[in-house]
mmCIF file of the N, C-alpha and C atoms, coordinates in Angstrom:
data_MODEL
# 
_entry.id   MODEL 
# 
loop_
_atom_site.group_PDB 
_atom_site.id 
_atom_site.type_symbol 
_atom_site.label_atom_id 
_atom_site.label_alt_id 
_atom_site.label_comp_id 
_atom_site.label_asym_id 
_atom_site.label_entity_id 
_atom_site.label_seq_id 
_atom_site.pdbx_PDB_ins_code 
_atom_site.Cartn_x 
_atom_site.Cartn_y 
_atom_site.Cartn_z 
_atom_site.occupancy 
_atom_site.B_iso_or_equiv 
_atom_site.pdbx_formal_charge 
_atom_site.auth_seq_id 
_atom_site.auth_comp_id 
_atom_site.auth_asym_id 
_atom_site.auth_atom_id 
_atom_site.pdbx_PDB_model_num 
ATOM 1   N N  . UNK A 1 1  ? 114.347 211.149 -154.016 1.00 0.00 ? 1  UNK A N  1 
ATOM 2   C CA . UNK A 1 1  ? 115.546 210.508 -153.528 1.00 0.00 ? 1  UNK A CA 1 
ATOM 3   C C  . UNK A 1 1  ? 116.016 211.165 -152.229 1.00 0.00 ? 1  UNK A C  1 
ATOM 4   N N  . UNK A 1 2  ? 115.868 212.471 -152.185 1.00 0.00 ? 2  UNK A N  1 
ATOM 5   C CA . UNK A 1 2  ? 116.260 213.198 -150.974 1.00 0.00 ? 2  UNK A CA 1 
ATOM 6   C C  . UNK A 1 2  ? 115.404 212.773 -149.780 1.00 0.00 ? 2  UNK A C  1 
ATOM 7   N N  . UNK A 1 3  ? 114.124 212.580 -150.009 1.00 0.00 ? 3  UNK A N  1 
ATOM 8   C CA . UNK A 1 3  ? 113.218 212.178 -148.927 1.00 0.00 ? 3  UNK A CA 1 
ATOM 9   C C  . UNK A 1 3  ? 113.582 210.780 -148.423 1.00 0.00 ? 3  UNK A C  1 
ATOM 10  N N  . UNK A 1 4  ? 113.966 209.897 -149.331 1.00 0.00 ? 4  UNK A N  1 
ATOM 11  C CA . UNK A 1 4  ? 114.365 208.544 -148.942 1.00 0.00 ? 4  UNK A CA 1 
ATOM 12  C C  . UNK A 1 4  ? 115.555 208.574 -148.005 1.00 0.00 ? 4  UNK A C  1 
ATOM 13  N N  . UNK A 1 5  ? 116.547 209.381 -148.343 1.00 0.00 ? 5  UNK A N  1 
ATOM 14  C CA . UNK A 1 5  ? 117.738 209.471 -147.494 1.00 0.00 ? 5  UNK A CA 1 
ATOM 15  C C  . UNK A 1 5  ? 117.436 210.157 -146.166 1.00 0.00 ? 5  UNK A C  1 
ATOM 16  N N  . UNK A 1 6  ? 116.518 211.096 -146.160 1.00 0.00 ? 6  UNK A N  1 
ATOM 17  C CA . UNK A 1 6  ? 116.123 211.731 -144.900 1.00 0.00 ? 6  UNK A CA 1 
ATOM 18  C C  . UNK A 1 6  ? 115.410 210.738 -143.984 1.00 0.00 ? 6  UNK A C  1 
ATOM 19  N N  . UNK A 1 7  ? 114.548 209.910 -144.553 1.00 0.00 ? 7  UNK A N  1 
ATOM 20  C CA . UNK A 1 7  ? 113.884 208.874 -143.756 1.00 0.00 ? 7  UNK A CA 1 
ATOM 21  C C  . UNK A 1 7  ? 114.901 207.875 -143.233 1.00 0.00 ? 7  UNK A C  1 
ATOM 22  N N  . UNK A 1 8  ? 115.859 207.501 -144.077 1.00 0.00 ? 8  UNK A N  1 
ATOM 23  C CA . UNK A 1 8  ? 116.927 206.592 -143.653 1.00 0.00 ? 8  UNK A CA 1 
ATOM 24  C C  . UNK A 1 8  ? 117.748 207.210 -142.533 1.00 0.00 ? 8  UNK A C  1 
ATOM 25  N N  . UNK A 1 9  ? 117.989 208.510 -142.601 1.00 0.00 ? 9  UNK A N  1 
ATOM 26  C CA . UNK A 1 9  ? 118.743 209.207 -141.551 1.00 0.00 ? 9  UNK A CA 1 
ATOM 27  C C  . UNK A 1 9  ? 117.981 209.178 -140.223 1.00 0.00 ? 9  UNK A C  1 
ATOM 28  N N  . UNK A 1 10 ? 116.678 209.347 -140.277 1.00 0.00 ? 10 UNK A N  1 
ATOM 29  C CA . UNK A 1 10 ? 115.865 209.278 -139.058 1.00 0.00 ? 10 UNK A CA 1 
ATOM 30  C C  . UNK A 1 10 ? 115.906 207.867 -138.466 1.00 0.00 ? 10 UNK A C  1 
ATOM 31  N N  . UNK A 1 11 ? 115.825 206.865 -139.326 1.00 0.00 ? 11 UNK A N  1 
ATOM 32  C CA . UNK A 1 11 ? 115.888 205.474 -138.851 1.00 0.00 ? 11 UNK A CA 1 
ATOM 33  C C  . UNK A 1 11 ? 117.236 205.187 -138.203 1.00 0.00 ? 11 UNK A C  1 
ATOM 34  N N  . UNK A 1 12 ? 118.327 205.626 -138.856 1.00 0.00 ? 12 UNK A N  1 
ATOM 35  C CA . UNK A 1 12 ? 119.656 205.429 -138.284 1.00 0.00 ? 12 UNK A CA 1 
ATOM 36  C C  . UNK A 1 12 ? 119.815 206.163 -136.951 1.00 0.00 ? 12 UNK A C  1 
ATOM 37  N N  . UNK A 1 13 ? 119.258 207.363 -136.856 1.00 0.00 ? 13 UNK A N  1 
ATOM 38  C CA . UNK A 1 13 ? 119.396 208.113 -135.603 1.00 0.00 ? 13 UNK A CA 1 
ATOM 39  C C  . UNK A 1 13 ? 118.637 207.439 -134.463 1.00 0.00 ? 13 UNK A C  1 
ATOM 40  N N  . UNK A 1 14 ? 117.441 206.945 -134.734 1.00 0.00 ? 14 UNK A N  1 
ATOM 41  C CA . UNK A 1 14 ? 116.685 206.236 -133.695 1.00 0.00 ? 14 UNK A CA 1 
ATOM 42  C C  . UNK A 1 14 ? 117.374 204.926 -133.306 1.00 0.00 ? 14 UNK A C  1 
ATOM 43  N N  . UNK A 1 15 ? 117.936 204.235 -134.284 1.00 0.00 ? 15 UNK A N  1 
ATOM 44  C CA . UNK A 1 15 ? 118.655 202.991 -133.998 1.00 0.00 ? 15 UNK A CA 1 
ATOM 45  C C  . UNK A 1 15 ? 119.901 203.274 -133.169 1.00 0.00 ? 15 UNK A C  1 
ATOM 46  N N  . UNK A 1 16 ? 120.603 204.359 -133.478 1.00 0.00 ? 16 UNK A N  1 
ATOM 47  C CA . UNK A 1 16 ? 121.807 204.707 -132.728 1.00 0.00 ? 16 UNK A CA 1 
ATOM 48  C C  . UNK A 1 16 ? 121.473 205.060 -131.283 1.00 0.00 ? 16 UNK A C  1 
ATOM 49  N N  . UNK A 1 17 ? 120.409 205.804 -131.087 1.00 0.00 ? 17 UNK A N  1 
ATOM 50  C CA . UNK A 1 17 ? 119.976 206.134 -129.723 1.00 0.00 ? 17 UNK A CA 1 
ATOM 51  C C  . UNK A 1 17 ? 119.625 204.866 -128.958 1.00 0.00 ? 17 UNK A C  1 
ATOM 52  N N  . UNK A 1 18 ? 118.900 203.965 -129.600 1.00 0.00 ? 18 UNK A N  1 
ATOM 53  C CA . UNK A 1 18 ? 118.481 202.724 -128.942 1.00 0.00 ? 18 UNK A CA 1 
ATOM 54  C C  . UNK A 1 18 ? 119.671 201.853 -128.570 1.00 0.00 ? 18 UNK A C  1 
ATOM 55  N N  . UNK A 1 19 ? 120.611 201.692 -129.495 1.00 0.00 ? 19 UNK A N  1 
ATOM 56  C CA . UNK A 1 19 ? 121.758 200.821 -129.236 1.00 0.00 ? 19 UNK A CA 1 
ATOM 57  C C  . UNK A 1 19 ? 122.639 201.397 -128.131 1.00 0.00 ? 19 UNK A C  1 
ATOM 58  N N  . UNK A 1 20 ? 122.811 202.696 -128.112 1.00 0.00 ? 20 UNK A N  1 
ATOM 59  C CA . UNK A 1 20 ? 123.635 203.314 -127.072 1.00 0.00 ? 20 UNK A CA 1 
ATOM 60  C C  . UNK A 1 20 ? 122.956 203.181 -125.708 1.00 0.00 ? 20 UNK A C  1 
ATOM 61  N N  . UNK A 1 21 ? 121.649 203.345 -125.661 1.00 0.00 ? 21 UNK A N  1 
ATOM 62  C CA . UNK A 1 21 ? 120.943 203.228 -124.383 1.00 0.00 ? 21 UNK A CA 1 
ATOM 63  C C  . UNK A 1 21 ? 120.893 201.790 -123.864 1.00 0.00 ? 21 UNK A C  1 
ATOM 64  N N  . UNK A 1 22 ? 120.992 200.817 -124.742 1.00 0.00 ? 22 UNK A N  1 
ATOM 65  C CA . UNK A 1 22 ? 120.995 199.423 -124.313 1.00 0.00 ? 22 UNK A CA 1 
ATOM 66  C C  . UNK A 1 22 ? 122.307 198.996 -123.672 1.00 0.00 ? 22 UNK A C  1 
ATOM 67  N N  . UNK A 1 23 ? 123.379 199.736 -123.954 1.00 0.00 ? 23 UNK A N  1 
ATOM 68  C CA . UNK A 1 23 ? 124.687 199.359 -123.417 1.00 0.00 ? 23 UNK A CA 1 
ATOM 69  C C  . UNK A 1 23 ? 124.776 199.680 -121.937 1.00 0.00 ? 23 UNK A C  1 
ATOM 70  N N  . UNK A 1 24 ? 125.561 198.859 -121.259 1.00 0.00 ? 24 UNK A N  1 
ATOM 71  C CA . UNK A 1 24 ? 125.774 199.061 -119.832 1.00 0.00 ? 24 UNK A CA 1 
ATOM 72  C C  . UNK A 1 24 ? 126.909 200.064 -119.654 1.00 0.00 ? 24 UNK A C  1 
ATOM 73  N N  . UNK A 1 25 ? 126.815 200.915 -118.628 1.00 0.00 ? 25 UNK A N  1 
ATOM 74  C CA . UNK A 1 25 ? 127.864 201.877 -118.349 1.00 0.00 ? 25 UNK A CA 1 
ATOM 75  C C  . UNK A 1 25 ? 129.158 201.182 -117.939 1.00 0.00 ? 25 UNK A C  1 
ATOM 76  N N  . UNK A 1 26 ? 130.277 201.791 -118.262 1.00 0.00 ? 26 UNK A N  1 
ATOM 77  C CA . UNK A 1 26 ? 131.572 201.189 -117.940 1.00 0.00 ? 26 UNK A CA 1 
ATOM 78  C C  . UNK A 1 26 ? 131.942 201.377 -116.475 1.00 0.00 ? 26 UNK A C  1 
ATOM 79  N N  . UNK A 1 27 ? 131.522 202.452 -115.883 1.00 0.00 ? 27 UNK A N  1 
ATOM 80  C CA . UNK A 1 27 ? 131.846 202.667 -114.468 1.00 0.00 ? 27 UNK A CA 1 
ATOM 81  C C  . UNK A 1 27 ? 130.744 203.487 -113.820 1.00 0.00 ? 27 UNK A C  1 
ATOM 82  N N  . UNK A 1 28 ? 130.676 203.393 -112.503 1.00 0.00 ? 28 UNK A N  1 
ATOM 83  C CA . UNK A 1 28 ? 129.675 204.152 -111.761 1.00 0.00 ? 28 UNK A CA 1 
ATOM 84  C C  . UNK A 1 28 ? 130.382 204.936 -110.663 1.00 0.00 ? 28 UNK A C  1 
ATOM 85  N N  . UNK A 1 29 ? 131.204 205.863 -111.063 1.00 0.00 ? 29 UNK A N  1 
ATOM 86  C CA . UNK A 1 29 ? 131.932 206.677 -110.101 1.00 0.00 ? 29 UNK A CA 1 
ATOM 87  C C  . UNK A 1 29 ? 133.116 205.932 -109.501 1.00 0.00 ? 29 UNK A C  1 
ATOM 88  N N  . UNK A 1 30 ? 133.420 206.235 -108.227 1.00 0.00 ? 30 UNK A N  1 
ATOM 89  C CA . UNK A 1 30 ? 134.575 205.645 -107.567 1.00 0.00 ? 30 UNK A CA 1 
ATOM 90  C C  . UNK A 1 30 ? 134.392 204.155 -107.341 1.00 0.00 ? 30 UNK A C  1 
ATOM 91  N N  . UNK A 1 31 ? 133.201 203.718 -106.943 1.00 0.00 ? 31 UNK A N  1 
ATOM 92  C CA . UNK A 1 31 ? 132.983 202.290 -106.720 1.00 0.00 ? 31 UNK A CA 1 
ATOM 93  C C  . UNK A 1 31 ? 133.087 201.515 -108.031 1.00 0.00 ? 31 UNK A C  1 
ATOM 94  N N  . UNK A 1 32 ? 132.655 202.112 -109.127 1.00 0.00 ? 32 UNK A N  1 
ATOM 95  C CA . UNK A 1 32 ? 132.787 201.462 -110.422 1.00 0.00 ? 32 UNK A CA 1 
ATOM 96  C C  . UNK A 1 32 ? 134.229 201.364 -110.871 1.00 0.00 ? 32 UNK A C  1 
ATOM 97  N N  . UNK A 1 33 ? 135.033 202.360 -110.502 1.00 0.00 ? 33 UNK A N  1 
ATOM 98  C CA . UNK A 1 33 ? 136.446 202.319 -110.860 1.00 0.00 ? 33 UNK A CA 1 
ATOM 99  C C  . UNK A 1 33 ? 137.163 201.209 -110.115 1.00 0.00 ? 33 UNK A C  1 
ATOM 100 N N  . UNK A 1 34 ? 136.794 201.006 -108.848 1.00 0.00 ? 34 UNK A N  1 
ATOM 101 C CA . UNK A 1 34 ? 137.430 199.952 -108.050 1.00 0.00 ? 34 UNK A CA 1 
ATOM 102 C C  . UNK A 1 34 ? 136.993 198.578 -108.547 1.00 0.00 ? 34 UNK A C  1 
ATOM 103 N N  . UNK A 1 35 ? 135.695 198.378 -108.711 1.00 0.00 ? 35 UNK A N  1 
ATOM 104 C CA . UNK A 1 35 ? 135.219 197.072 -109.167 1.00 0.00 ? 35 UNK A CA 1 
ATOM 105 C C  . UNK A 1 35 ? 135.590 196.834 -110.623 1.00 0.00 ? 35 UNK A C  1 
ATOM 106 N N  . UNK A 1 36 ? 135.662 197.894 -111.411 1.00 0.00 ? 36 UNK A N  1 
ATOM 107 C CA . UNK A 1 36 ? 136.073 197.742 -112.808 1.00 0.00 ? 36 UNK A CA 1 
ATOM 108 C C  . UNK A 1 36 ? 137.505 197.262 -112.910 1.00 0.00 ? 36 UNK A C  1 
ATOM 109 N N  . UNK A 1 37 ? 138.362 197.738 -112.015 1.00 0.00 ? 37 UNK A N  1 
ATOM 110 C CA . UNK A 1 37 ? 139.742 197.260 -111.994 1.00 0.00 ? 37 UNK A CA 1 
ATOM 111 C C  . UNK A 1 37 ? 139.821 195.811 -111.601 1.00 0.00 ? 37 UNK A C  1 
ATOM 112 N N  . UNK A 1 38 ? 138.973 195.393 -110.666 1.00 0.00 ? 38 UNK A N  1 
ATOM 113 C CA . UNK A 1 38 ? 138.959 193.993 -110.245 1.00 0.00 ? 38 UNK A CA 1 
ATOM 114 C C  . UNK A 1 38 ? 138.447 193.102 -111.374 1.00 0.00 ? 38 UNK A C  1 
ATOM 115 N N  . UNK A 1 39 ? 137.445 193.574 -112.104 1.00 0.00 ? 39 UNK A N  1 
ATOM 116 C CA . UNK A 1 39 ? 136.929 192.793 -113.230 1.00 0.00 ? 39 UNK A CA 1 
ATOM 117 C C  . UNK A 1 39 ? 137.989 192.653 -114.313 1.00 0.00 ? 39 UNK A C  1 
ATOM 118 N N  . UNK A 1 40 ? 138.758 193.707 -114.515 1.00 0.00 ? 40 UNK A N  1 
ATOM 119 C CA . UNK A 1 40 ? 139.818 193.652 -115.527 1.00 0.00 ? 40 UNK A CA 1 
ATOM 120 C C  . UNK A 1 40 ? 140.907 192.689 -115.099 1.00 0.00 ? 40 UNK A C  1 
ATOM 121 N N  . UNK A 1 41 ? 141.216 192.648 -113.810 1.00 0.00 ? 41 UNK A N  1 
ATOM 122 C CA . UNK A 1 41 ? 142.275 191.786 -113.297 1.00 0.00 ? 41 UNK A CA 1 
ATOM 123 C C  . UNK A 1 41 ? 141.847 190.322 -113.310 1.00 0.00 ? 41 UNK A C  1 
ATOM 124 N N  . UNK A 1 42 ? 140.647 190.035 -112.834 1.00 0.00 ? 42 UNK A N  1 
ATOM 125 C CA . UNK A 1 42 ? 140.189 188.652 -112.713 1.00 0.00 ? 42 UNK A CA 1 
ATOM 126 C C  . UNK A 1 42 ? 139.382 188.181 -113.919 1.00 0.00 ? 42 UNK A C  1 
ATOM 127 N N  . UNK A 1 43 ? 139.036 189.081 -114.792 1.00 0.00 ? 43 UNK A N  1 
ATOM 128 C CA . UNK A 1 43 ? 138.282 188.709 -115.986 1.00 0.00 ? 43 UNK A CA 1 
ATOM 129 C C  . UNK A 1 43 ? 136.787 188.801 -115.768 1.00 0.00 ? 43 UNK A C  1 
ATOM 130 N N  . UNK A 1 44 ? 136.112 189.241 -116.782 1.00 0.00 ? 44 UNK A N  1 
ATOM 131 C CA . UNK A 1 44 ? 134.652 189.356 -116.725 1.00 0.00 ? 44 UNK A CA 1 
ATOM 132 C C  . UNK A 1 44 ? 134.099 188.474 -117.831 1.00 0.00 ? 44 UNK A C  1 
ATOM 133 N N  . UNK A 1 45 ? 133.486 187.379 -117.472 1.00 0.00 ? 45 UNK A N  1 
ATOM 134 C CA . UNK A 1 45 ? 132.979 186.452 -118.470 1.00 0.00 ? 45 UNK A CA 1 
ATOM 135 C C  . UNK A 1 45 ? 131.479 186.602 -118.685 1.00 0.00 ? 45 UNK A C  1 
ATOM 136 N N  . UNK A 1 46 ? 130.761 187.051 -117.684 1.00 0.00 ? 46 UNK A N  1 
ATOM 137 C CA . UNK A 1 46 ? 129.307 187.143 -117.749 1.00 0.00 ? 46 UNK A CA 1 
ATOM 138 C C  . UNK A 1 46 ? 128.870 188.264 -118.701 1.00 0.00 ? 46 UNK A C  1 
ATOM 139 N N  . UNK A 1 47 ? 128.018 187.937 -119.645 1.00 0.00 ? 47 UNK A N  1 
ATOM 140 C CA . UNK A 1 47 ? 127.400 188.884 -120.594 1.00 0.00 ? 47 UNK A CA 1 
ATOM 141 C C  . UNK A 1 47 ? 128.417 189.550 -121.501 1.00 0.00 ? 47 UNK A C  1 
ATOM 142 N N  . UNK A 1 48 ? 129.541 188.915 -121.727 1.00 0.00 ? 48 UNK A N  1 
ATOM 143 C CA . UNK A 1 48 ? 130.556 189.500 -122.612 1.00 0.00 ? 48 UNK A CA 1 
ATOM 144 C C  . UNK A 1 48 ? 130.103 189.462 -124.066 1.00 0.00 ? 48 UNK A C  1 
ATOM 145 N N  . UNK A 1 49 ? 129.401 188.410 -124.451 1.00 0.00 ? 49 UNK A N  1 
ATOM 146 C CA . UNK A 1 49 ? 128.940 188.291 -125.829 1.00 0.00 ? 49 UNK A CA 1 
ATOM 147 C C  . UNK A 1 49 ? 127.967 189.388 -126.208 1.00 0.00 ? 49 UNK A C  1 
ATOM 148 N N  . UNK A 1 50 ? 127.061 189.727 -125.305 1.00 0.00 ? 50 UNK A N  1 
ATOM 149 C CA . UNK A 1 50 ? 126.094 190.782 -125.576 1.00 0.00 ? 50 UNK A CA 1 
ATOM 150 C C  . UNK A 1 50 ? 126.780 192.146 -125.659 1.00 0.00 ? 50 UNK A C  1 
ATOM 151 N N  . UNK A 1 51 ? 127.744 192.392 -124.770 1.00 0.00 ? 51 UNK A N  1 
ATOM 152 C CA . UNK A 1 51 ? 128.477 193.657 -124.810 1.00 0.00 ? 51 UNK A CA 1 
ATOM 153 C C  . UNK A 1 51 ? 129.233 193.815 -126.128 1.00 0.00 ? 51 UNK A C  1 
ATOM 154 N N  . UNK A 1 52 ? 129.862 192.738 -126.570 1.00 0.00 ? 52 UNK A N  1 
ATOM 155 C CA . UNK A 1 52 ? 130.610 192.775 -127.825 1.00 0.00 ? 52 UNK A CA 1 
ATOM 156 C C  . UNK A 1 52 ? 129.669 193.010 -129.005 1.00 0.00 ? 52 UNK A C  1 
ATOM 157 N N  . UNK A 1 53 ? 128.521 192.346 -128.988 1.00 0.00 ? 53 UNK A N  1 
ATOM 158 C CA . UNK A 1 53 ? 127.542 192.539 -130.057 1.00 0.00 ? 53 UNK A CA 1 
ATOM 159 C C  . UNK A 1 53 ? 127.040 193.975 -130.094 1.00 0.00 ? 53 UNK A C  1 
ATOM 160 N N  . UNK A 1 54 ? 126.743 194.550 -128.927 1.00 0.00 ? 54 UNK A N  1 
ATOM 161 C CA . UNK A 1 54 ? 126.253 195.929 -128.886 1.00 0.00 ? 54 UNK A CA 1 
ATOM 162 C C  . UNK A 1 54 ? 127.325 196.920 -129.322 1.00 0.00 ? 54 UNK A C  1 
ATOM 163 N N  . UNK A 1 55 ? 128.580 196.656 -128.995 1.00 0.00 ? 55 UNK A N  1 
ATOM 164 C CA . UNK A 1 55 ? 129.660 197.536 -129.444 1.00 0.00 ? 55 UNK A CA 1 
ATOM 165 C C  . UNK A 1 55 ? 129.780 197.519 -130.961 1.00 0.00 ? 55 UNK A C  1 
ATOM 166 N N  . UNK A 1 56 ? 129.744 196.322 -131.532 1.00 0.00 ? 56 UNK A N  1 
ATOM 167 C CA . UNK A 1 56 ? 129.845 196.215 -132.998 1.00 0.00 ? 56 UNK A CA 1 
ATOM 168 C C  . UNK A 1 56 ? 128.623 196.810 -133.687 1.00 0.00 ? 56 UNK A C  1 
ATOM 169 N N  . UNK A 1 57 ? 127.462 196.625 -133.090 1.00 0.00 ? 57 UNK A N  1 
ATOM 170 C CA . UNK A 1 57 ? 126.245 197.198 -133.650 1.00 0.00 ? 57 UNK A CA 1 
ATOM 171 C C  . UNK A 1 57 ? 126.303 198.724 -133.604 1.00 0.00 ? 57 UNK A C  1 
ATOM 172 N N  . UNK A 1 58 ? 126.840 199.270 -132.524 1.00 0.00 ? 58 UNK A N  1 
ATOM 173 C CA . UNK A 1 58 ? 126.979 200.719 -132.404 1.00 0.00 ? 58 UNK A CA 1 
ATOM 174 C C  . UNK A 1 58 ? 127.894 201.272 -133.486 1.00 0.00 ? 58 UNK A C  1 
ATOM 175 N N  . UNK A 1 59 ? 129.002 200.592 -133.739 1.00 0.00 ? 59 UNK A N  1 
ATOM 176 C CA . UNK A 1 59 ? 129.933 201.035 -134.775 1.00 0.00 ? 59 UNK A CA 1 
ATOM 177 C C  . UNK A 1 59 ? 129.266 201.002 -136.150 1.00 0.00 ? 59 UNK A C  1 
ATOM 178 N N  . UNK A 1 60 ? 128.541 199.932 -136.438 1.00 0.00 ? 60 UNK A N  1 
ATOM 179 C CA . UNK A 1 60 ? 127.886 199.803 -137.741 1.00 0.00 ? 60 UNK A CA 1 
ATOM 180 C C  . UNK A 1 60 ? 126.800 200.860 -137.935 1.00 0.00 ? 60 UNK A C  1 
ATOM 181 N N  . UNK A 1 61 ? 125.984 201.064 -136.911 1.00 0.00 ? 61 UNK A N  1 
ATOM 182 C CA . UNK A 1 61 ? 124.899 202.039 -137.020 1.00 0.00 ? 61 UNK A CA 1 
ATOM 183 C C  . UNK A 1 61 ? 125.457 203.460 -137.086 1.00 0.00 ? 61 UNK A C  1 
ATOM 184 N N  . UNK A 1 62 ? 126.513 203.739 -136.331 1.00 0.00 ? 62 UNK A N  1 
ATOM 185 C CA . UNK A 1 62 ? 127.127 205.070 -136.371 1.00 0.00 ? 62 UNK A CA 1 
ATOM 186 C C  . UNK A 1 62 ? 127.737 205.347 -137.742 1.00 0.00 ? 62 UNK A C  1 
ATOM 187 N N  . UNK A 1 63 ? 128.370 204.343 -138.343 1.00 0.00 ? 63 UNK A N  1 
ATOM 188 C CA . UNK A 1 63 ? 128.931 204.519 -139.687 1.00 0.00 ? 63 UNK A CA 1 
ATOM 189 C C  . UNK A 1 63 ? 127.816 204.783 -140.697 1.00 0.00 ? 63 UNK A C  1 
ATOM 190 N N  . UNK A 1 64 ? 126.719 204.034 -140.606 1.00 0.00 ? 64 UNK A N  1 
ATOM 191 C CA . UNK A 1 64 ? 125.585 204.270 -141.496 1.00 0.00 ? 64 UNK A CA 1 
ATOM 192 C C  . UNK A 1 64 ? 124.985 205.649 -141.313 1.00 0.00 ? 64 UNK A C  1 
ATOM 193 N N  . UNK A 1 65 ? 124.884 206.083 -140.057 1.00 0.00 ? 65 UNK A N  1 
ATOM 194 C CA . UNK A 1 65 ? 124.360 207.417 -139.765 1.00 0.00 ? 65 UNK A CA 1 
ATOM 195 C C  . UNK A 1 65 ? 125.264 208.499 -140.362 1.00 0.00 ? 65 UNK A C  1 
ATOM 196 N N  . UNK A 1 66 ? 126.571 208.342 -140.187 1.00 0.00 ? 66 UNK A N  1 
ATOM 197 C CA . UNK A 1 66 ? 127.519 209.333 -140.681 1.00 0.00 ? 66 UNK A CA 1 
ATOM 198 C C  . UNK A 1 66 ? 127.477 209.428 -142.205 1.00 0.00 ? 66 UNK A C  1 
ATOM 199 N N  . UNK A 1 67 ? 127.474 208.294 -142.869 1.00 0.00 ? 67 UNK A N  1 
ATOM 200 C CA . UNK A 1 67 ? 127.446 208.282 -144.336 1.00 0.00 ? 67 UNK A CA 1 
ATOM 201 C C  . UNK A 1 67 ? 126.136 208.856 -144.857 1.00 0.00 ? 67 UNK A C  1 
ATOM 202 N N  . UNK A 1 68 ? 125.036 208.480 -144.236 1.00 0.00 ? 68 UNK A N  1 
ATOM 203 C CA . UNK A 1 68 ? 123.732 209.001 -144.657 1.00 0.00 ? 68 UNK A CA 1 
ATOM 204 C C  . UNK A 1 68 ? 123.635 210.505 -144.421 1.00 0.00 ? 68 UNK A C  1 
ATOM 205 N N  . UNK A 1 69 ? 124.200 210.987 -143.316 1.00 0.00 ? 69 UNK A N  1 
ATOM 206 C CA . UNK A 1 69 ? 124.187 212.430 -143.043 1.00 0.00 ? 69 UNK A CA 1 
ATOM 207 C C  . UNK A 1 69 ? 124.992 213.193 -144.092 1.00 0.00 ? 69 UNK A C  1 
ATOM 208 N N  . UNK A 1 70 ? 126.116 212.637 -144.512 1.00 0.00 ? 70 UNK A N  1 
ATOM 209 C CA . UNK A 1 70 ? 126.906 213.280 -145.561 1.00 0.00 ? 70 UNK A CA 1 
ATOM 210 C C  . UNK A 1 70 ? 126.144 213.306 -146.891 1.00 0.00 ? 70 UNK A C  1 
ATOM 211 N N  . UNK A 1 71 ? 125.457 212.224 -147.213 1.00 0.00 ? 71 UNK A N  1 
ATOM 212 C CA . UNK A 1 71 ? 124.697 212.165 -148.461 1.00 0.00 ? 71 UNK A CA 1 
ATOM 213 C C  . UNK A 1 71 ? 123.546 213.172 -148.424 1.00 0.00 ? 71 UNK A C  1 
ATOM 214 N N  . UNK A 1 72 ? 122.848 213.250 -147.307 1.00 0.00 ? 72 UNK A N  1 
ATOM 215 C CA . UNK A 1 72 ? 121.738 214.218 -147.194 1.00 0.00 ? 72 UNK A CA 1 
ATOM 216 C C  . UNK A 1 72 ? 122.277 215.655 -147.293 1.00 0.00 ? 72 UNK A C  1 
ATOM 217 N N  . UNK A 1 73 ? 123.385 215.923 -146.665 1.00 0.00 ? 73 UNK A N  1 
ATOM 218 C CA . UNK A 1 73 ? 123.971 217.269 -146.744 1.00 0.00 ? 73 UNK A CA 1 
ATOM 219 C C  . UNK A 1 73 ? 124.347 217.616 -148.179 1.00 0.00 ? 73 UNK A C  1 
ATOM 220 N N  . UNK A 1 74 ? 124.888 216.644 -148.899 1.00 0.00 ? 74 UNK A N  1 
ATOM 221 C CA . UNK A 1 74 ? 125.257 216.880 -150.294 1.00 0.00 ? 74 UNK A CA 1 
ATOM 222 C C  . UNK A 1 74 ? 124.007 217.105 -151.160 1.00 0.00 ? 74 UNK A C  1 
ATOM 223 N N  . UNK A 1 75 ? 122.972 216.318 -150.937 1.00 0.00 ? 75 UNK A N  1 
ATOM 224 C CA . UNK A 1 75 ? 121.749 216.451 -151.737 1.00 0.00 ? 75 UNK A CA 1 
ATOM 225 C C  . UNK A 1 75 ? 121.023 217.765 -151.454 1.00 0.00 ? 75 UNK A C  1 
ATOM 226 N N  . UNK A 1 76 ? 121.037 218.212 -150.214 1.00 0.00 ? 76 UNK A N  1 
ATOM 227 C CA . UNK A 1 76 ? 120.356 219.462 -149.879 1.00 0.00 ? 76 UNK A CA 1 
ATOM 228 C C  . UNK A 1 76 ? 121.095 220.647 -150.488 1.00 0.00 ? 76 UNK A C  1 
ATOM 229 N N  . UNK A 1 77 ? 122.417 220.570 -150.484 1.00 0.00 ? 77 UNK A N  1 
ATOM 230 C CA . UNK A 1 77 ? 123.211 221.676 -151.038 1.00 0.00 ? 77 UNK A CA 1 
ATOM 231 C C  . UNK A 1 77 ? 123.144 221.727 -152.553 1.00 0.00 ? 77 UNK A C  1 
ATOM 232 N N  . UNK A 1 78 ? 123.032 220.589 -153.190 1.00 0.00 ? 78 UNK A N  1 
ATOM 233 C CA . UNK A 1 78 ? 123.050 220.540 -154.662 1.00 0.00 ? 78 UNK A CA 1 
ATOM 234 C C  . UNK A 1 78 ? 121.740 220.921 -155.278 1.00 0.00 ? 78 UNK A C  1 
# 
């Protein structure tokens, strides 16, 4: 059972790395801060659905990673 949770933890960690790397950066220094403010003012409609999906996927995978890490820590200690 411990090995199963360790494998699951590795899968969650690789998925979390992948999902975070797929996301676009919020700003790129000073020019990103200026254009980011303009996008916020005028609205950004392009690729909003994908950004929202990746954000929700990141939250779900991070929660799974956290819970699995706690379970593995408990099993190793017990």
